[in-house]
C-alpha positions as CSV (number, residue, x, y, z in Angstrom):
1,X,223.0,48.1,-126.5
2,X,220.3,47.6,-123.9
3,X,222.7,48.7,-121.2
4,X,223.3,52.0,-123.1
5,X,219.6,52.5,-123.4
6,X,219.0,51.9,-119.7
7,X,221.8,54.3,-118.8
8,X,220.5,57.0,-121.1
9,X,216.9,56.6,-119.7
10,X,218.1,56.7,-116.1
11,X,220.2,59.8,-116.9
12,X,217.2,61.5,-118.6
13,X,215.0,60.7,-115.6
14,X,217.5,62.0,-113.1
15,X,218.0,65.2,-115.2
16,X,214.3,65.8,-115.3
17,X,214.1,65.2,-111.5
18,X,216.9,67.7,-110.9
19,X,215.2,70.3,-113.0
20,X,211.8,69.7,-111.4
21,X,212.8,71.7,-108.3
22,X,213.1,75.0,-110.3
23,X,210.1,74.1,-112.3
24,X,208.0,73.5,-109.2
25,X,209.1,76.8,-107.7
26,X,208.1,78.6,-110.9
27,X,204.7,76.9,-111.0
28,X,204.0,77.7,-107.4
29,X,205.1,81.3,-107.7
30,X,203.1,81.7,-110.9
31,X,200.0,80.5,-109.1
32,X,200.7,82.9,-106.2
33,X,201.2,85.8,-108.5
34,X,197.9,85.0,-110.3
35,X,196.1,84.8,-106.9
36,X,197.6,88.2,-105.9
37,X,196.5,89.7,-109.2
38,X,192.9,88.5,-108.6
39,X,192.9,90.0,-105.1
40,X,194.2,93.3,-106.4
41,X,191.7,93.2,-109.3
42,X,188.8,92.9,-106.8
43,X,190.3,95.6,-104.5
44,X,191.0,93.3,-101.5
45,X,194.7,94.2,-101.4
46,X,194.0,97.9,-101.6
47,X,191.4,97.5,-98.8
48,X,193.9,95.7,-96.6
49,X,196.6,98.4,-97.1
50,X,194.1,101.2,-96.5
51,X,192.6,99.6,-93.4
52,X,195.9,98.6,-91.7
53,X,197.2,101.9,-90.1
54,X,200.2,100.1,-88.6
55,X,201.5,99.0,-92.1
56,X,202.4,95.6,-90.6
57,X,200.6,93.9,-93.5
58,X,202.7,95.9,-96.0
59,X,205.9,94.9,-94.1
60,X,204.8,91.2,-94.2
61,X,204.2,91.5,-98.0
62,X,207.6,93.1,-98.6
63,X,209.4,90.5,-96.5
64,X,207.6,87.7,-98.3
65,X,208.7,89.1,-101.7
66,X,212.3,89.3,-100.5
67,X,212.1,85.7,-99.2
68,X,210.7,84.5,-102.6
69,X,213.8,86.0,-104.3
70,X,216.1,84.3,-101.9
71,X,214.3,81.0,-102.4
72,X,214.6,81.3,-106.2
73,X,218.3,82.0,-105.8
74,X,218.8,78.9,-103.6
75,X,216.6,76.7,-105.8
76,X,218.6,77.7,-108.8
77,X,221.9,76.9,-107.0
78,X,220.6,73.5,-105.9
79,X,219.4,72.7,-109.5
80,X,222.8,73.6,-110.7
81,X,224.5,71.3,-108.1
82,X,222.1,68.6,-109.2
83,X,223.3,69.1,-112.8
84,X,226.9,68.9,-111.6
85,X,226.2,65.6,-109.8
86,X,224.7,64.2,-112.9
87,X,227.6,65.2,-115.0
88,X,230.1,63.8,-112.5
89,X,228.2,60.5,-112.5
90,X,228.2,60.4,-116.3
91,X,232.0,61.0,-116.4
92,X,233.0,58.6,-113.7
93,X,230.6,55.9,-114.8
94,X,232.3,55.9,-118.2
95,X,234.9,53.2,-119.0
96,X,237.8,55.6,-118.3
97,X,236.3,57.0,-115.2
98,X,238.1,54.6,-112.9
99,X,241.3,55.4,-114.7
100,X,240.9,59.1,-114.1
101,X,240.6,58.5,-110.4
102,X,243.3,55.9,-110.2
103,X,245.8,58.1,-112.0
104,X,245.3,60.9,-109.5
105,X,244.2,63.3,-112.2
106,X,241.7,64.9,-109.8
107,X,244.2,65.5,-107.1
108,X,245.3,69.1,-107.9
109,X,242.5,70.9,-109.6
110,X,239.7,68.3,-110.2
111,X,240.1,69.0,-113.9
112,X,237.7,67.0,-116.1
113,X,234.8,67.5,-113.8
114,X,232.4,70.5,-113.7
115,X,232.9,72.9,-110.9
116,X,230.6,72.6,-107.9
117,X,230.2,71.4,-104.3
118,X,230.0,67.7,-105.4
119,X,233.2,68.0,-107.3
120,X,234.8,69.7,-104.4
121,X,233.7,66.7,-102.2
122,X,235.3,64.3,-104.7
123,X,238.4,66.3,-104.8
124,X,238.6,66.2,-101.0
125,X,238.2,62.4,-101.1
126,X,241.1,62.1,-103.5
127,X,243.3,64.3,-101.3
128,X,242.3,62.2,-98.3
129,X,243.2,59.0,-100.2
130,X,246.6,60.5,-101.1
131,X,247.3,61.4,-97.5
132,X,246.1,58.0,-96.3
133,X,248.7,55.3,-96.6
134,X,246.2,52.4,-96.7
135,X,242.8,51.3,-95.3
136,X,239.3,52.0,-96.1
137,X,238.3,55.6,-96.8
138,X,235.7,57.0,-94.3
139,X,233.9,60.0,-95.8
140,X,231.5,60.5,-92.9
141,X,232.9,63.9,-91.8
142,X,233.3,65.0,-95.5
143,X,229.7,64.1,-96.1
144,X,228.6,66.2,-93.1
145,X,230.5,69.1,-94.5
146,X,228.9,68.6,-98.0
147,X,225.4,68.5,-96.4
148,X,226.0,71.7,-94.6
149,X,227.4,73.4,-97.7
150,X,224.4,72.2,-99.8
151,X,221.9,73.4,-97.2
152,X,223.6,76.8,-97.2
153,X,221.2,79.5,-96.1
154,X,218.1,77.3,-96.5
155,X,217.4,78.0,-92.8
156,X,216.5,81.5,-93.7
157,X,213.1,80.2,-94.8
158,X,212.2,78.8,-91.4
159,X,213.3,82.1,-89.8
160,X,211.2,84.2,-92.1
161,X,208.2,81.9,-91.7
162,X,208.4,82.2,-87.9
163,X,208.9,86.0,-88.2
164,X,205.9,86.4,-90.5
165,X,203.7,84.5,-88.0
166,X,205.0,86.7,-85.1
167,X,204.4,89.8,-87.1
168,X,200.8,88.7,-87.6
169,X,200.4,88.1,-83.9
170,X,202.0,91.5,-83.2
171,X,199.4,93.1,-85.5
172,X,196.6,91.2,-83.7
173,X,197.7,92.5,-80.3
174,X,198.1,96.1,-81.6
175,X,194.7,95.9,-83.3
176,X,193.0,94.8,-80.1
177,X,194.7,97.6,-78.2
178,X,193.4,100.1,-80.7
179,X,190.0,98.5,-80.5
180,X,189.7,98.4,-76.7
181,X,191.4,101.8,-76.0
182,X,188.2,103.9,-76.4
183,X,186.1,101.8,-74.0
184,X,187.7,103.3,-70.9
185,X,186.5,106.8,-71.7
186,X,183.2,105.7,-73.3
187,X,180.1,107.7,-72.3
188,X,176.9,106.1,-73.4
189,X,175.0,109.4,-73.2
190,X,177.4,111.1,-75.7
191,X,176.3,110.0,-79.1
192,X,179.2,111.8,-80.9
193,X,181.7,110.1,-78.7
194,X,180.0,106.7,-79.2
195,X,180.1,107.1,-82.9
196,X,183.8,108.0,-82.8
197,X,184.6,105.1,-80.4
198,X,182.8,102.7,-82.7
199,X,185.0,103.9,-85.6
200,X,188.2,103.4,-83.6
201,X,187.0,99.9,-82.6
202,X,186.3,99.0,-86.2
203,X,189.7,100.3,-87.2
204,X,191.4,98.2,-84.5
205,X,189.5,95.1,-85.5
206,X,190.5,95.6,-89.1
207,X,194.2,95.9,-88.1
208,X,194.0,92.7,-86.0
209,X,192.2,90.6,-88.7
210,X,194.3,91.8,-91.7
211,X,197.7,91.5,-90.1
212,X,196.8,88.0,-88.7
213,X,195.6,86.9,-92.2
214,X,198.7,88.3,-93.9
215,X,201.0,86.7,-91.4
216,X,199.3,83.3,-91.7
217,X,199.2,83.2,-95.5
218,X,202.8,84.5,-95.8
219,X,204.1,81.9,-93.3
220,X,202.3,79.0,-95.0
221,X,203.5,80.0,-98.5
222,X,207.1,80.4,-97.3
223,X,207.0,77.0,-95.6
224,X,205.8,75.4,-98.8
225,X,208.5,76.9,-100.9
226,X,211.3,76.0,-98.6
227,X,209.9,72.5,-98.1
228,X,210.3,72.0,-101.9
229,X,213.8,73.4,-101.6
230,X,214.8,71.1,-98.8
231,X,213.5,68.1,-100.7
232,X,215.6,69.1,-103.7
233,X,218.6,69.6,-101.5
234,X,218.2,66.1,-100.0
235,X,217.9,64.5,-103.4
236,X,221.2,66.1,-104.5
237,X,222.9,65.0,-101.3
238,X,221.6,61.4,-101.8
239,X,222.9,61.4,-105.4
240,X,226.3,62.6,-104.2
241,X,226.4,59.8,-101.6
242,X,225.5,57.1,-104.2
243,X,228.1,58.6,-106.6
244,X,231.0,58.5,-104.2
245,X,230.1,55.2,-102.6
246,X,229.7,53.4,-105.9
247,X,232.4,55.0,-108.1
248,X,234.8,57.2,-106.2
249,X,235.7,55.4,-103.0
250,X,236.1,51.9,-104.6
251,X,238.5,53.3,-107.2
252,X,240.5,55.1,-104.6
253,X,240.6,52.1,-102.3
254,X,241.9,50.0,-105.2
255,X,244.6,52.6,-105.7
256,X,245.5,52.2,-102.1
257,X,245.6,48.5,-102.4
258,X,242.8,48.0,-99.8
259,X,241.2,44.5,-100.1
260,X,237.5,44.6,-100.8
């Protein structure tokens, strides 16, 4: 009875941990949307758009929104894989779990387990055990493949973060060029030209500052989102390693007759 309670509590804790990735993303995005609403309410976003004649700040904002959508898609996929890993652990930890593996029921279509990358990894282990006459099952290469498949396109976040930073730097350079361009033809005696030149210098400084600010903020926010995504991916991979090392490979090695 106590063992059942412990298993149920551990399963509930793991389930909550796996869903926490999507929940954290939603909380973080909700706070970001609220901050953006406040900036729009006080006219700061409109001021940035009107002051940036290069539209680099707008490009940064659009790219950030697209990246948020991609991060949501990847976070949802990782949360789903975490649920698959939990379900596989529940099935294989049951009294008949070892019998399912020992009987080779997973060899053809991995029936009985929910579809997912973790299930595909277990299926590959079963197929390797069938092709292997005897000996211990080394899943190092299969684990590397699983890690690569779980990471998927997570590297897109680092690429976008670096791109946003460089776009901000590009806007800074363009802004300084706009600001310094009138100095070469500046005539201190011509007050009209002086006033026009001051206006151009002010516009150039606005472009430099707003693009730099947008690039830095966007890069930081993207980094935070994909850090949470990478942490969730690592947890799912660790769960898959523990699952296969404690339940799958021992049962398959017993089927091969490998001494423990």
